[in-house]
C-alpha positions as CSV (number, residue, x, y, z in Angstrom):
1,M,-230.3,-33.4,-161.8
2,R,-230.8,-31.6,-158.5
3,H,-232.7,-32.5,-156.4
4,G,-227.9,-36.6,-145.9
5,H,-226.2,-37.4,-137.6
6,T,-224.9,-40.6,-137.6
7,G,-225.9,-44.0,-136.2
8,K,-227.3,-46.2,-138.8
9,V,-230.9,-46.4,-139.4
10,R,-233.7,-45.6,-137.1
11,S,-237.4,-45.7,-138.2
12,C,-239.1,-42.5,-139.1
13,P,-242.2,-41.6,-137.1
14,N,-245.5,-41.1,-139.0
15,Q,-244.2,-42.9,-141.9
16,S,-246.6,-44.2,-144.5
17,K,-246.4,-47.4,-146.4
18,A,-245.5,-47.2,-150.0
19,H,-246.7,-49.4,-152.9
20,I,-244.4,-48.5,-155.8
21,R,-244.2,-50.6,-158.9
22,M,-240.9,-50.5,-160.8
23,R,-239.0,-51.6,-163.9
24,T,-237.0,-54.8,-163.3
25,L,-233.3,-54.6,-163.5
26,R,-233.3,-57.6,-161.4
27,I,-236.0,-59.3,-159.3
28,L,-234.8,-61.3,-156.3
29,T,-236.9,-63.6,-154.1
30,L,-235.2,-63.3,-150.7
31,P,-235.5,-65.5,-147.7
32,S,-237.2,-63.6,-144.8
33,A,-234.1,-63.2,-142.7
34,L,-232.0,-61.8,-145.6
35,L,-234.8,-59.5,-146.7
36,A,-235.1,-58.2,-143.1
37,A,-231.4,-57.5,-143.0
38,V,-231.5,-55.5,-146.2
39,L,-234.5,-53.4,-145.3
40,L,-233.2,-52.6,-141.8
41,L,-230.4,-50.6,-143.5
42,A,-233.0,-48.2,-144.9
43,G,-234.0,-45.2,-142.9
44,C,-237.7,-44.5,-142.4
45,T,-238.9,-47.7,-143.9
46,P,-241.6,-50.0,-142.5
47,A,-240.9,-53.5,-141.3
48,P,-240.3,-55.8,-144.3
49,P,-243.1,-58.1,-145.4
50,P,-242.7,-61.9,-145.3
51,A,-241.1,-63.5,-148.4
52,P,-243.3,-65.4,-150.8
53,P,-242.8,-69.1,-151.6
54,A,-239.7,-69.7,-153.6
55,N,-241.7,-70.9,-156.7
56,Q,-243.9,-67.8,-156.8
57,A,-243.5,-66.1,-160.2
58,A,-243.0,-62.4,-160.5
59,D,-245.9,-61.3,-162.7
60,A,-245.0,-57.8,-163.8
61,S,-242.3,-55.2,-163.2
62,L,-242.7,-53.0,-160.2
63,L,-241.4,-50.0,-162.0
64,A,-243.7,-50.6,-165.0
65,K,-246.8,-50.7,-162.8
66,L,-245.8,-47.3,-161.3
67,G,-245.2,-45.7,-164.7
68,L,-241.4,-45.4,-164.0
69,A,-240.2,-48.2,-166.2
70,N,-237.9,-46.2,-168.4
71,L,-236.1,-44.0,-165.8
72,D,-232.5,-44.3,-165.0
73,G,-231.4,-44.4,-161.3
74,G,-231.0,-40.7,-161.0
75,H,-234.4,-39.8,-162.4
76,L,-236.0,-42.6,-160.5
77,V,-234.9,-41.4,-157.0
78,E,-236.0,-37.9,-157.9
79,S,-239.4,-39.1,-159.0
80,L,-239.8,-41.3,-155.8
81,D,-238.9,-38.3,-153.6
82,A,-241.4,-36.1,-155.3
83,I,-244.4,-38.4,-154.7
84,P,-247.0,-36.4,-152.6
85,L,-247.8,-38.1,-149.2
86,A,-251.4,-38.6,-150.2
87,E,-250.4,-40.5,-153.3
88,R,-247.9,-42.9,-151.7
89,P,-248.9,-46.4,-152.7
90,E,-249.1,-49.0,-150.0
91,G,-247.0,-52.1,-149.4
92,V,-243.6,-51.1,-150.9
93,A,-240.4,-50.2,-149.0
94,T,-237.7,-48.1,-150.6
95,S,-234.2,-47.2,-149.7
96,I,-231.5,-45.1,-151.2
97,T,-227.9,-45.9,-150.5
98,A,-224.7,-44.4,-151.9
99,R,-224.8,-46.7,-154.9
100,E,-228.4,-47.8,-155.6
101,V,-232.0,-47.5,-154.9
102,T,-233.8,-50.6,-153.6
103,V,-237.5,-51.3,-153.8
104,T,-239.3,-54.2,-152.2
105,D,-243.0,-55.0,-152.5
106,D,-245.4,-56.7,-150.2
107,Q,-244.7,-60.0,-151.9
108,G,-241.0,-59.9,-151.0
109,R,-239.8,-59.1,-154.5
110,T,-236.9,-56.7,-154.7
111,E,-235.5,-54.5,-157.4
112,E,-232.3,-52.6,-157.3
113,V,-231.3,-49.8,-159.7
114,A,-227.8,-48.4,-159.9
115,L,-227.2,-44.7,-159.2
116,P,-224.7,-42.5,-161.1
117,A,-221.1,-43.3,-160.4
118,D,-219.8,-39.8,-160.1
119,S,-222.4,-38.3,-157.7
120,I,-224.5,-39.2,-154.6
121,Y,-228.1,-38.3,-153.9
122,V,-228.4,-36.9,-150.4
123,S,-231.8,-35.9,-149.0
124,A,-231.9,-33.2,-146.3
125,A,-234.8,-32.3,-144.0
126,P,-234.5,-28.9,-142.2
127,Y,-236.7,-28.5,-139.1
128,L,-237.8,-26.1,-136.4
129,S,-238.9,-28.5,-133.6
130,Q,-239.4,-32.0,-134.8
131,T,-237.0,-34.5,-136.5
132,H,-236.1,-38.1,-136.5
133,D,-233.0,-40.3,-136.8
134,C,-232.2,-41.5,-140.3
135,Y,-229.1,-42.7,-142.2
136,Y,-230.3,-44.1,-145.6
137,H,-233.2,-42.1,-147.0
138,S,-236.5,-43.8,-147.9
139,P,-238.2,-41.5,-150.4
140,T,-241.6,-43.2,-149.7
141,G,-241.2,-43.6,-145.9
142,C,-239.5,-40.5,-144.5
143,V,-241.4,-37.4,-143.5
144,G,-239.8,-34.1,-142.5
145,E,-241.4,-31.3,-140.6
146,L,-241.2,-28.5,-143.3
147,R,-243.2,-29.7,-146.2
148,N,-243.4,-27.7,-149.4
149,A,-241.3,-24.9,-147.7
150,E,-239.3,-22.3,-149.6
151,I,-235.6,-22.7,-148.7
152,D,-232.1,-21.5,-149.8
153,V,-229.4,-24.2,-150.0
154,T,-225.7,-23.8,-150.2
155,V,-223.3,-26.8,-150.1
156,T,-219.5,-26.3,-149.9
157,N,-216.5,-28.6,-149.7
158,A,-215.7,-28.5,-145.9
159,A,-212.0,-29.0,-146.6
160,T,-211.5,-26.4,-149.3
161,G,-214.4,-24.0,-148.9
162,E,-215.3,-24.5,-152.6
163,I,-219.0,-23.9,-153.4
164,V,-220.5,-27.2,-154.7
165,L,-224.1,-26.1,-155.0
166,T,-226.3,-23.1,-154.4
167,E,-230.0,-22.8,-155.1
168,S,-233.3,-21.4,-154.0
169,T,-235.9,-24.2,-154.1
170,R,-238.8,-25.8,-152.2
171,T,-238.9,-29.0,-150.1
172,F,-240.9,-31.9,-151.4
173,D,-244.2,-32.8,-149.9
174,N,-242.3,-35.3,-147.7
175,G,-240.3,-32.4,-146.1
176,F,-237.0,-33.2,-147.8
177,V,-234.9,-31.6,-150.4
178,G,-232.8,-33.8,-152.7
179,L,-229.2,-32.8,-153.4
180,W,-226.8,-34.3,-156.0
181,L,-223.3,-34.0,-154.4
182,P,-219.8,-35.0,-155.6
183,R,-218.5,-38.2,-154.2
184,D,-215.5,-38.4,-151.9
185,I,-215.8,-35.1,-150.0
186,E,-216.9,-33.8,-146.7
187,A,-219.9,-31.6,-147.6
188,R,-221.1,-28.7,-145.5
189,I,-224.9,-28.2,-146.1
190,T,-226.4,-24.8,-145.1
191,I,-230.1,-24.3,-145.4
192,T,-232.0,-21.0,-144.7
193,H,-235.8,-20.7,-144.2
194,A,-237.8,-17.7,-143.0
195,G,-234.7,-15.9,-141.7
196,K,-233.4,-19.0,-139.8
197,T,-230.3,-21.0,-140.8
198,A,-229.1,-24.6,-140.2
199,T,-225.8,-26.2,-141.0
200,S,-224.6,-29.8,-141.0
201,I,-221.7,-31.8,-142.4
202,V,-222.1,-35.1,-144.3
203,S,-219.5,-37.3,-145.8
204,T,-220.0,-38.6,-149.4
205,I,-217.0,-41.0,-149.1
206,G,-217.4,-44.7,-149.6
207,D,-220.2,-47.1,-150.5
208,D,-221.8,-46.8,-147.1
209,A,-222.0,-43.0,-147.2
210,Q,-225.0,-41.4,-145.5
211,T,-227.9,-40.3,-147.8
212,C,-230.3,-38.9,-145.2
213,V,-229.6,-35.7,-143.2
214,T,-232.1,-34.9,-140.4
215,T,-229.9,-32.8,-138.1
216,L,-230.5,-29.4,-139.7
217,K,-232.2,-27.5,-136.9
218,L,-233.1,-24.0,-138.0
219,A,-232.3,-21.2,-135.5
């Protein structure tokens, strides 16, 4: 699998709504106040929809309706991040934390899928002039400036200098690149595009580790 600024969670500008349907590991009907608290932890996500009546039955799996029913957490976040902007379904909020990906639909139903225990998915958006605040990445809400851009990425352990990852790749249509990084390190991310370079450090330590890096200004 391959394809992260501080201050928890601001909303992304120009975000689109998402309507993603997913396989049920667990479906929770949350009261409005609790649902709002959960989704406010997600960077770049729209305001949460009102919760449905407590007796409203969940009819079908969100993941199944999206065609993502058989994916594990790792492949699920990659698939969500790769959705073209024009194909983002409406009415679903998504959030990636250090431990899980959470999806909530417009009826207030929530599904959570665990991510790998030994690595963390960090999404980084290099930029030239326009960025936004973000802490937890929303693969169906965040939009970076450099969409579908060719980039070179190097990640090192900031403490030891050891190279963790190096690759030439392309940002997703949402302007982000997804990076699988080891847990429990301070990672130095360096991205080069069109002769310009940006560097930022992100911690992958703890369950509240940052998963969205939007401070990579190319110069």
